[in-house]
C-alpha positions as CSV (number, residue, x, y, z in Angstrom):
1,M,76.0,-52.4,-66.2
2,D,74.6,-55.6,-67.8
3,T,76.7,-56.5,-70.8
4,N,75.6,-60.1,-71.3
5,P,74.0,-60.2,-74.8
6,K,72.2,-63.5,-74.1
7,E,70.5,-62.1,-70.9
8,R,69.3,-59.0,-72.8
9,Y,67.9,-61.1,-75.6
10,L,66.1,-63.4,-73.2
11,R,64.7,-60.5,-71.2
12,V,63.2,-59.0,-74.4
13,I,61.6,-62.3,-75.4
14,I,60.0,-62.7,-71.9
15,I,58.6,-59.1,-72.0
16,S,57.2,-59.6,-75.5
17,I,55.5,-62.9,-74.5
18,I,53.9,-61.2,-71.4
19,T,52.7,-58.3,-73.5
20,V,51.1,-60.6,-76.1
21,V,49.4,-62.5,-73.4
22,I,48.0,-59.4,-71.7
23,V,46.7,-57.9,-75.0
24,S,45.1,-61.2,-75.9
25,M,43.3,-61.3,-72.6
26,V,42.0,-57.8,-72.9
27,I,40.7,-58.5,-76.4
28,S,39.0,-61.6,-75.2
29,I,37.3,-59.8,-72.4
30,L,36.0,-57.0,-74.7
31,L,34.6,-59.5,-77.2
32,W,32.9,-61.5,-74.4
33,T,31.3,-58.4,-72.9
34,N,30.0,-57.2,-76.3
35,T,28.5,-60.7,-77.0
36,K,26.7,-60.7,-73.7
37,S,25.2,-57.3,-74.3
38,R,23.5,-58.6,-77.4
39,E,21.9,-61.7,-75.8
40,P,18.2,-61.6,-74.8
41,K,17.7,-60.7,-71.1
42,T,15.3,-62.5,-68.8
43,D,13.7,-60.6,-66.0
44,T,12.4,-62.1,-62.7
45,S,8.9,-62.7,-64.3
46,G,10.4,-65.0,-66.9
47,V,9.4,-62.7,-69.8
48,T,12.2,-62.3,-72.4
49,S,12.9,-59.0,-74.1
50,D,15.3,-58.3,-77.0
51,T,16.5,-54.7,-77.1
52,T,17.6,-55.1,-80.7
53,I,14.0,-55.7,-81.9
54,H,12.2,-52.6,-83.2
55,E,9.2,-51.6,-81.1
56,E,6.8,-52.0,-84.0
57,T,7.6,-55.7,-84.4
58,A,7.9,-56.7,-80.8
59,V,4.9,-58.5,-79.3
60,P,3.7,-56.5,-76.2
61,S,2.5,-58.1,-73.0
62,Q,-1.3,-58.5,-72.6
63,A,-1.5,-55.5,-70.4
64,A,0.5,-53.4,-72.8
65,A,-1.6,-54.5,-75.7
66,T,-4.8,-53.4,-73.9
67,A,-3.3,-50.0,-73.3
68,T,-1.9,-49.4,-76.8
69,S,-4.5,-50.9,-79.1
70,F,-7.0,-48.0,-78.7
71,S,-6.9,-44.6,-80.3
72,A,-9.1,-41.6,-79.9
73,S,-11.2,-40.8,-83.0
74,F,-12.1,-37.3,-84.1
75,A,-8.6,-35.9,-83.3
76,S,-9.7,-32.4,-84.1
77,D,-13.2,-32.6,-82.6
78,Y,-13.0,-35.4,-80.1
79,D,-15.8,-35.9,-77.5
80,S,-15.4,-38.2,-74.5
81,R,-18.9,-39.5,-75.2
82,L,-17.6,-41.4,-78.2
83,P,-16.4,-44.9,-77.5
84,K,-12.8,-45.9,-78.0
85,V,-12.3,-48.7,-80.5
86,P,-9.5,-51.0,-81.5
87,V,-7.1,-49.5,-84.1
88,R,-7.5,-52.7,-86.2
89,E,-11.2,-51.9,-86.7
90,M,-10.8,-48.3,-87.9
91,V,-11.6,-47.4,-91.5
92,T,-11.0,-44.0,-93.0
93,D,-11.7,-44.2,-96.7
94,G,-15.3,-43.4,-97.1
95,W,-15.6,-39.7,-96.1
96,P,-16.4,-37.5,-99.1
97,I,-14.5,-34.3,-99.8
98,D,-17.1,-31.6,-99.5
99,T,-17.8,-27.9,-99.2
100,T,-20.5,-26.7,-96.9
101,F,-22.7,-23.6,-96.7
102,S,-23.7,-23.8,-93.0
103,K,-27.0,-22.6,-91.7
104,K,-25.1,-20.7,-89.1
105,Y,-23.7,-18.4,-91.8
106,D,-26.0,-18.9,-94.7
107,V,-29.6,-19.3,-93.6
108,T,-31.3,-18.8,-97.0
109,L,-32.1,-22.3,-98.1
110,C,-32.0,-24.0,-94.7
111,G,-34.5,-21.4,-93.5
112,E,-36.8,-22.3,-96.4
113,L,-36.9,-25.9,-95.2
114,E,-38.6,-24.9,-92.0
115,N,-41.8,-24.1,-93.8
116,A,-41.7,-26.8,-96.4
117,N,-43.0,-30.4,-96.6
118,Y,-39.6,-31.9,-96.6
119,K,-36.7,-31.9,-94.1
120,A,-33.9,-32.8,-96.6
121,V,-33.3,-33.1,-100.3
122,Y,-30.3,-35.0,-101.9
123,I,-29.2,-35.7,-105.5
124,D,-26.4,-37.5,-107.2
125,S,-25.9,-38.8,-110.7
126,E,-28.1,-41.8,-110.1
127,K,-30.9,-40.7,-107.9
128,Y,-32.9,-38.0,-106.1
129,L,-33.8,-38.4,-102.5
130,R,-35.9,-36.5,-100.0
131,V,-37.0,-36.8,-96.4
132,T,-40.6,-35.9,-95.6
133,K,-41.9,-34.1,-92.6
134,D,-43.0,-37.5,-91.3
135,D,-39.3,-38.7,-91.6
136,I,-40.0,-41.0,-94.5
137,V,-37.2,-41.4,-97.1
138,E,-38.3,-41.3,-100.7
139,V,-36.1,-42.0,-103.7
140,S,-36.6,-41.3,-107.4
141,Y,-34.5,-42.9,-110.2
142,G,-36.5,-41.0,-112.8
143,K,-35.4,-37.5,-112.2
144,G,-38.3,-36.8,-109.9
145,A,-41.0,-38.0,-112.2
146,E,-41.9,-40.8,-109.7
147,W,-41.0,-41.3,-106.1
148,Q,-41.1,-44.4,-104.0
149,K,-40.5,-45.0,-100.3
150,Y,-37.0,-46.3,-99.7
151,E,-36.3,-48.8,-96.9
152,T,-34.4,-47.6,-93.9
153,N,-33.4,-49.2,-90.6
154,M,-33.2,-47.6,-87.3
155,V,-29.8,-47.7,-85.6
156,S,-29.4,-47.6,-81.9
157,K,-27.5,-44.7,-80.4
158,A,-24.7,-47.0,-79.1
159,D,-24.3,-48.8,-82.4
160,F,-24.2,-45.5,-84.3
161,L,-21.6,-43.9,-82.0
162,Y,-19.4,-47.1,-82.3
163,W,-19.7,-46.9,-86.1
164,L,-18.8,-43.2,-86.0
165,A,-15.7,-43.9,-83.9
166,V,-14.7,-46.9,-86.1
167,H,-14.9,-44.8,-89.2
168,E,-12.9,-41.9,-87.7
169,A,-15.0,-39.1,-89.0
170,P,-13.2,-35.8,-89.3
171,S,-14.5,-32.7,-87.6
172,M,-17.7,-32.2,-89.7
173,T,-17.7,-29.0,-91.8
174,G,-20.5,-26.8,-90.6
175,Y,-21.7,-29.2,-87.9
176,S,-19.6,-30.4,-85.0
177,V,-19.5,-33.8,-83.4
178,H,-20.4,-32.1,-80.1
179,E,-23.6,-30.7,-81.5
180,M,-24.5,-34.1,-83.0
181,L,-24.0,-35.9,-79.7
182,D,-26.0,-33.2,-77.9
183,R,-28.9,-33.9,-80.3
184,L,-28.7,-37.7,-79.7
185,D,-28.6,-37.1,-76.0
186,N,-31.7,-35.0,-76.4
187,G,-33.6,-37.8,-78.1
188,A,-32.7,-37.6,-81.8
189,V,-32.9,-41.0,-83.6
190,V,-30.7,-42.4,-86.3
191,N,-31.9,-44.0,-89.5
192,H,-29.7,-45.6,-92.0
193,T,-29.9,-46.7,-95.6
194,S,-27.5,-48.1,-98.2
195,F,-27.5,-48.2,-102.0
196,P,-26.3,-50.7,-104.6
197,D,-23.2,-48.6,-105.3
198,G,-22.0,-49.3,-101.8
199,N,-22.6,-45.8,-100.5
200,Q,-24.6,-45.1,-97.3
201,L,-26.6,-42.3,-95.8
202,Y,-27.3,-41.8,-92.1
203,F,-30.1,-39.5,-91.0
204,I,-30.0,-37.9,-87.6
205,I,-33.6,-37.0,-87.0
206,D,-35.4,-35.0,-84.3
207,D,-38.6,-33.0,-84.0
208,I,-37.0,-30.0,-85.7
209,D,-35.0,-31.3,-88.7
210,V,-32.8,-33.9,-90.3
211,Y,-29.0,-34.0,-90.5
212,I,-27.5,-36.1,-93.3
213,I,-24.2,-38.0,-92.9
214,P,-23.0,-39.5,-96.2
215,Y,-20.5,-42.3,-96.2
216,M,-19.2,-42.8,-99.7
217,P,-16.5,-45.5,-100.4
218,N,-17.6,-45.1,-104.0
219,K,-16.8,-41.4,-104.3
220,I,-19.4,-39.6,-106.4
221,A,-20.5,-36.0,-106.8
222,S,-23.7,-35.1,-104.9
223,V,-25.6,-32.0,-103.6
224,W,-27.9,-31.9,-100.7
225,I,-29.6,-29.7,-98.1
226,D,-30.8,-30.6,-94.7
227,G,-31.7,-28.7,-91.6
228,Q,-28.1,-27.6,-90.9
229,R,-26.3,-27.0,-94.2
230,M,-26.2,-27.2,-98.0
231,A,-23.3,-29.4,-99.1
232,I,-21.5,-30.4,-102.3
233,T,-19.2,-33.4,-102.4
234,Q,-16.3,-34.2,-104.7
235,Q,-13.8,-31.7,-106.2
236,V,-15.2,-31.8,-109.7
237,I,-18.9,-31.2,-110.1
238,S,-21.0,-30.2,-113.1
239,E,-22.9,-27.0,-113.2
240,A,-25.8,-28.9,-114.6
241,M,-26.1,-31.0,-111.4
242,I,-26.1,-28.0,-109.2
243,K,-28.8,-26.4,-111.4
244,T,-30.8,-29.6,-111.3
245,F,-30.7,-29.5,-107.5
246,Y,-32.2,-26.0,-107.5
247,D,-34.9,-27.0,-109.9
248,L,-35.8,-29.9,-107.6
249,L,-36.0,-27.5,-104.6
250,V,-38.5,-25.4,-106.7
251,S,-40.5,-28.4,-107.9
252,T,-40.9,-29.8,-104.4
253,G,-42.1,-26.5,-103.1
254,I,-39.1,-25.8,-100.8
255,T,-38.4,-22.4,-102.3
256,S,-39.6,-20.1,-105.0
257,Q,-38.1,-19.8,-108.5
258,D,-36.8,-16.2,-107.7
259,K,-35.2,-17.3,-104.4
260,A,-33.7,-20.3,-106.1
261,D,-32.2,-18.3,-108.9
262,Q,-30.7,-15.7,-106.5
263,D,-29.2,-18.4,-104.3
264,Y,-27.9,-20.4,-107.3
265,M,-26.1,-17.3,-108.7
266,A,-24.6,-16.5,-105.3
267,K,-23.4,-20.1,-104.8
268,M,-21.9,-20.4,-108.3
269,Q,-20.0,-17.2,-107.9
270,W,-18.5,-18.4,-104.6
271,L,-17.6,-21.8,-106.2
272,R,-15.9,-20.2,-109.2
273,S,-14.0,-17.8,-107.0
274,N,-12.8,-20.7,-104.9
275,D,-11.8,-23.0,-107.8
276,T,-8.7,-24.2,-105.9
277,I,-11.1,-26.3,-103.9
278,F,-13.8,-27.2,-106.4
279,R,-13.8,-27.3,-110.2
280,I,-17.1,-26.6,-112.0
281,I,-17.5,-28.3,-115.3
282,E,-20.3,-27.9,-117.9
C-alpha cells in the first residue's frame, strides 16, 4: 500500500495535466474540422461552389443557365408549338379580367355575325371599333356617327407566337390556345393595332371569322363580339355601356332590335346573378 503523501500528490498532478492536454487536443481538432467544412470547395474543373450560398443568389454555370432560364408559358393550356422564351422577358400584367359567352354554348349573337357585313364589333369608353368582311378595321370616336379606317400592321406567325409566349397568356376563356394555333397552322393571319392609351388589339383572321385578343396594360371596361365569343372586360362595368353595345349591333345591321333586346335581357340577368364576378353599375 502506497502511503507516501508526496507521491500521491505528484501522481494526481501528472494525471490532471495529461487530461487537460487530451481535452485541449480534442477541442482543437473539432474546431479545425468545423472550419474546414465551411470553406469553399474546389472541384477538379476549378469551379468553386459555396454550399452556404442560397441557390437563388448563386451564379450557375453557363450550361445550367441555359437549362434553367426558360419556362413554359400557358401552364394550364400549354402547346408545344409555342416557343420557349427567357424568363427575364416574360410579362404578365396586361391581360384583362373578362367574362365570356362562348359561341360553343351561346350561338345567338355569334351566329348573327355570319350573315352580317362585319366580322367583329368592339366598344370601350373611348371608341367604337368594327372589322368589316374585307378585314378592314374601322374606328369611331364619335359614338358611331363617323367611321374611319384605322391603321393595322400584319404580324408574322413566328413573331406573334413569340409575343404570345412572352406575355404568358392564360388559357383563354371560351377559346383555347390549341384552337388558335390550329387556325394559324391552317392559314389564318394576324393583324395588330395599338391605341394612344397603350392598349393593343390582335386580330386572328381567316376566311370564316375574326378572333380578337385584347392586351390592356391600361385596364378599361370593354365589350366585344367576334366569331367565337361575346366578352366583357373588367369587374365593374356600366349597364349603359352594355346597352350601347347592343344598340351598335342593331345600327350596324348585325342583329334585329327584337333579338338584341332578348339577348340583352338574358345577358343582364346572368351578370346580375353572378355579381361575385362582375358588378353592374348604372
